[in-house]
N, C-alpha and C positions, 0 to 999 in steps of 0.2 A: 623030573629034574631037567632043567634047561640044558641043552647040549653046548651053549655058548657061556655058561655061567662064569667060569674061569677067565675067559676071554673079556667079558663085559667088566668084570671086577678089575682086571689089570688096566683095561683102557681107562676107567674111571679114576684109578689110583694115579695113572701117568698124567691124565689132564689135570687133576687136582694139583700135582706138582709143578707142571710146566705152564699151566694156564691155557694157552692155545698151541695147537700143533696141526699141521697139515696131515693129509691122509698117508702120505708115503712115510713121513717121520713116525707115525703111530705104528705103521706096518713094520717098519724096521725095528722099532722097540719091541714089539710083539714077537717077531721072528728071532730076536736075540734073546729075549726072556725065556721063551718056552721052547722045548725040544721039538714039539710038533708044529709049531707055527701057525700061520693062517694065510689064506689066500687074499688078493684084493677084493674078490667078490664077497667073501665071508665078511671082512672087515666093513666093507661098504654097507652091507646089509644090517650089521649090528649096529653101526653109527646112525644109520638112517631111522631105524625102527625103535631104538631105546630113546625114551623121553628124557633120560639124564643128559644126553649129549645134544648140542645146538651147533648148527652150521652158522658161522659168523662171517663168511666170505670166501673169496677164491684167490689162489695165487696163480698168476700166468707166468709160464716160463718156457724154456726150451730143453728138450730132452736131447740125448745123444743122437747125432745124426740131423740135428737142426729142426726136428718136429716140434711143433707147438703143443704144449700140454697144460691143461687147466686142472688145478688140484684144489679140493675143498679144504677150508680151514675150519676146525672144530673146537669147541670148548664145552665146559660144564654148563648146563642149563641152571638158571637161577630158580629158586624154589618159589 
């Protein structure tokens, strides 16, 4: 059994509901939804390696302290 099965299913459900979301929004949803949460590295690996999810672009923005941050935007891949 996959160690990330529940995480993958929840991401799939979330992206089906909202359409597109960036990595930080998905991470916030997962960490609010589940008691154990996930790290950004775990989430990035799941999103990049599962064929159900597709990277559709990037959001450029600034983080606290004025640092520039680039975040991927994800959606469900079409079959």
